[in-house]
N, C-alpha and C positions, 0 to 999 in steps of 0.2 A: 669361472676363470676362462679367459679367452686369449688367443695369441694375435699378434699384429704383424702384418707384412707391409713394408713400405717399399714400393717398386720405384726405383730411382735410376732408370737407365735411359737410353735414347741419346741420339747424337745432337739434338737441338739444332738441326740444320736451318730451321726458319729464323733462328736468332744469330746466325753467323754474322760477323766474325767473333762476337764475344764468347760463343760457346766452343770455339776451337780449343782453347787451353783448359777450360773448366766446364763442368756439366751445368745445364740450365738450372738445376735444383740448388746450386750454390749461389746463383745470381741474387743479389739483395732485392727484396721487395720491402719497401719502406726501410726499416731498421734491422732486418735480419735476413739470413739466407732463406730462399723460398721453401726449402725442405722443412724448416721449423714449423710452418703452418700445418702441413699434413701430420707431422709428428705430434703437434698439439691436439689434433683430432683423436689420434690413438690414445693419448694421455687422458683426454676428456672422457673417452669411452671406458676408462678404468683399466686399460691394457698396459701391462708392465713388461711383458716379454715381447720384444720386437725384433724382427729380422729385416735388415735392409738388403735388398737384392739390387745389384747393379753390375756394371761392367768392371773388369779388373782395373782399368785405368781410373775410374771414378771412385772405386771403393777406398782408395788411399785417402782422399779428401774427407769422405764421410767418417772414416775411422779417426782422422785427426780432429774432426768436429765433435763427434759424440763419444769417442773411446768405447768403453763398455756400457755407458749410460748410467753408471752408479751415481754420478754427481747429480743426476736428474731423478733418481729413485727408480731407474729402469734397468732392465737387463737387455742390452742390445747386442745382437750378433749379426754376422755378415755372410752373404752368399754371393758368389760370382755367377753372373749370367753372361756368357761370352759375347753374345750379341743380343740386342733388345728384341726378343721374340715373343713378348706379350705376357699376359696374365696367366694363361694356361701353363706355359712352361715355368713361370715363376712358382706356381703352386706345386708343380711336379718337383722342382728343385727344393721346395720348402717342406716336402712331405714329412721328413724326419723331424723337422722343427715343429710342425703342426701337431704331430702325434695324434692324440685322441681329442684334441680341443677344437672348438669352433674358431673361426679366424675372421679378422677384419683385414681386408686388403685395401690400401689406398695408394693412389698414384702420387709420386713425389713432386709433381709440378702443377698440382691443382690447389686452389685456395677456396675453402668452404667457410661461409659466414652467414649470419642472419639471425633474426630473432627466434626462429623456430628450430634452429639447428640442434640444440640440445634435446628438444622434444622429439625431433625426428630420429636422432641417434638412440634415444631411450626406446622408441617404438621398434627400431631395428633390433636392439638388444632383446626386447620382449618377444619379437618374432622368432629370434634364435631359440629362446626358451620353449617356444611352441613347436620348434622343429622346422622353421621356415627361414630361408635366406632372403636378404634384401639387397636390391641394387638401387642406388640413388640415381635419379635422373633429373634433368633440367630442361625446361622448355627453351627451344632455340628457333630462330627464324630461318636458318639455313641447314636443315637436317641432313642434306646430302653431303655435308662435310664431316659427319660424325658417325659413330655407331649409334643406331637408333633402336629404342626399345619398342617392341610391339607387345601389347597386352590384350587380354580378353576383357569382357564387360565387367569382370570382378577385379580387374587390376592385376591378374595373374600373368606372369611372363609367358609369352608364346615363343618369342625369338628376339635375338639381337641381330640386326642387319647392318653390316659395315658399309657406310657411305652409299645408301640406296639411291638409285636413279629416280625412282618414283617415291614420293613422300607417303609413308605408311603411318607416320606419327611425327610430331614435333618434339618428342621427348628423347634427348640425347643421353647416352651413358655419361655420367659425370666423373667417374673414377673413384667412387667409394662403394665398397661391397662388404656386406656382412654375410659370410658363408657358414652353413652348417658343416660339420666335419666331413660329411660324405662328398664334399667337393673334390677331395683328393681321389675319389674313385672315378668321377666323371671327366676330369681334365684330360685323361689319356685318350678320350674319344674326340677331343677338339683339335 
């Protein structure tokens, strides 16, 4: 059993003016709100206990959209993050929710798809069973605009560098993380 965190904050300033009255995660992509896509990744991963972390202003709409999640076979709860201060703070806020479980954290404004997605998720779940966390990355042409993953020759994470001036890698952090439970110990250092 694992818990899921859907981080759905942020002002969406690059999408103004549409994001002035609503969060970017509510904006439709094709035929549904953007937040449905990361929610489906959590569901595909077999996660039923999900915490949506967002700003007080935006939580109202998520509660209207998902309620308690029971109509989807889920148990959805909500946590306020007064300002979008990132993943580390979201994990700190979610510590009680996480308890003794491993956790999958996904950003609410990213869409994951592809033929190998389910296989990659299953590998991440297998890694958790072996005591390893997994960060999903994607190759990009402009790494200086993203958080970039630096790995050793075995693919083990060395560091994540936010918007590096010099390219150390073309692998950007994509917004999908499978963490072992000890992540709650390390986030206080970040």
